[in-house]
C-alpha positions in Angstrom: 0.0 0.0 0.0 1.4 3.4 -1.0 1.6 6.1 1.7 0.5 9.6 1.3 4.1 10.8 2.0 5.3 8.8 -1.0 2.6 10.3 -3.2 3.5 13.8 -2.1 7.2 13.1 -2.6 6.5 11.9 -6.2 4.5 15.0 -6.9 7.3 17.3 -5.5 9.8 15.4 -7.6 7.8 15.8 -10.8 7.4 19.5 -10.1 11.1 19.9 -9.4 12.1 18.0 -12.6 9.6 20.1 -14.6 11.0 23.4 -13.2 14.5 22.4 -14.0 13.5 21.3 -17.5 11.7 24.6 -18.1 14.5 26.7 -16.7 17.1 25.0 -18.9 14.9 25.1 -22.0 13.9 28.7 -21.6 17.5 29.8 -20.9 18.7 27.9 -23.9 16.0 29.3 -26.2 16.7 32.8 -24.8 20.5 32.5 -25.3 20.0 31.3 -28.9 17.5 34.0 -29.6 19.8 36.7 -28.1 22.7 35.5 -30.2 20.6 35.5 -33.4 19.2 38.9 -32.7 22.6 40.3 -31.8 24.0 39.0 -35.0 21.1 39.8 -37.4 18.7 42.2 -35.6 18.7 45.6 -34.0 17.8 46.9 -30.6 14.1 47.6 -31.1 13.6 44.2 -32.6 15.3 42.5 -29.8 13.4 44.3 -27.1 10.1 43.5 -28.7 11.0 39.9 -29.3 11.9 39.3 -25.7 8.8 41.1 -24.5 6.8 38.7 -26.6 8.9 35.8 -25.2 8.1 37.0 -21.7 4.4 37.0 -22.4 4.6 33.5 -23.8 6.5 32.3 -20.7 4.1 34.0 -18.3 1.2 32.5 -20.1 2.8 29.0 -19.7 3.5 29.5 -16.0 -0.1 30.4 -15.4 -1.1 27.3 -17.3 1.1 25.1 -15.1 -0.5 26.7 -12.0 -3.9 26.1 -13.4 -3.1 22.4 -14.0 -1.9 22.1 -10.4 -5.0 23.9 -9.0 -7.5 21.6 -10.8 -5.7 18.3 -11.2 -7.1 16.7 -8.0 -10.7 17.7 -8.7 -13.3 15.8 -10.6 -12.9 15.4 -14.4 -15.7 17.9 -15.1 -14.3 20.5 -12.8 -10.8 19.9 -14.1 -11.9 20.4 -17.8 -13.9 23.5 -16.9 -11.0 25.0 -15.0 -8.5 24.3 -17.8 -10.7 25.6 -20.6 -11.8 28.6 -18.7 -8.2 29.3 -17.7 -7.2 29.0 -21.4 -9.9 31.5 -22.4 -8.9 34.0 -19.7 -5.2 33.7 -20.6 -5.9 34.3 -24.3 -8.0 37.4 -23.5 -5.3 38.6 -21.2 -2.7 38.1 -24.0 -4.9 39.8 -26.5 -5.3 42.9 -24.3 -1.6 43.1 -23.5 -0.8 42.6 -27.2 -3.1 45.4 -28.3 -1.8 47.7 -25.6 1.8 47.0 -26.6 1.2 47.5 -30.4 -1.3 50.3 -30.5 -0.3 52.4 -27.4 3.4 51.7 -27.0 4.2 51.1 -30.7 6.1 47.9 -30.1 7.7 46.3 -33.2 4.9 44.0 -34.4 6.8 41.3 -36.2 9.3 40.9 -33.3 6.6 40.8 -30.7 4.6 38.2 -32.6 7.7 36.1 -33.3 8.8 36.0 -29.7 5.3 35.3 -28.4 4.6 32.5 -30.9 7.9 30.7 -30.3 7.8 30.8 -26.6 4.0 30.3 -26.5 4.2 27.1 -28.5 7.2 25.9 -26.5 5.4 26.4 -23.2 2.3 24.7 -24.6 4.4 21.6 -25.4 5.8 21.6 -21.9 2.3 22.0 -20.4 1.0 19.0 -22.4 4.0 16.9 -21.3 3.6 18.0 -17.7 -0.1 17.3 -17.8 0.4 13.8 -19.2 3.0 13.0 -16.5 0.8 14.5 -13.8 -2.3 12.5 -14.9 -0.2 9.3 -15.1 1.0 9.9 -11.6 -2.5 10.5 -10.4 -3.8 7.3 -12.1 -0.9 5.3 -10.6 -1.4 6.5 -7.1 -5.2 6.0 -7.4 -4.6 2.3 -8.5 -2.2 1.7 -5.7 -4.3 3.1 -2.9 -7.2 1.1 -1.6 
């Protein structure tokens, strides 16, 4: 019979591994992006690109927190929480995007490029984390009486 301490330890380990994977991946992507922008771009492009990247990363972090908040609830509540969270995050990104482009005059192509690259990378990481978290939940449910 599996103990609650072992379950909590497994969850903490998964979170720690995910945080390390995210940190290394985002740092690597950031360094590669910075080198490419330094070589081929200019200052305004670079700033706008990394602003978009920051928005993509923040969106992903909120997604991870949403998964953690709703993972132990019923399937219906979990799905509602995830989809509502996705909608709110997209509206938030749209509002920030419009503010940056229309009000602050941010370089549009750079902002979109940075946002899309990091948004999709974080989405992939979210899906991987969600699958691992669901598998861990299923395993612990099967092992506990």
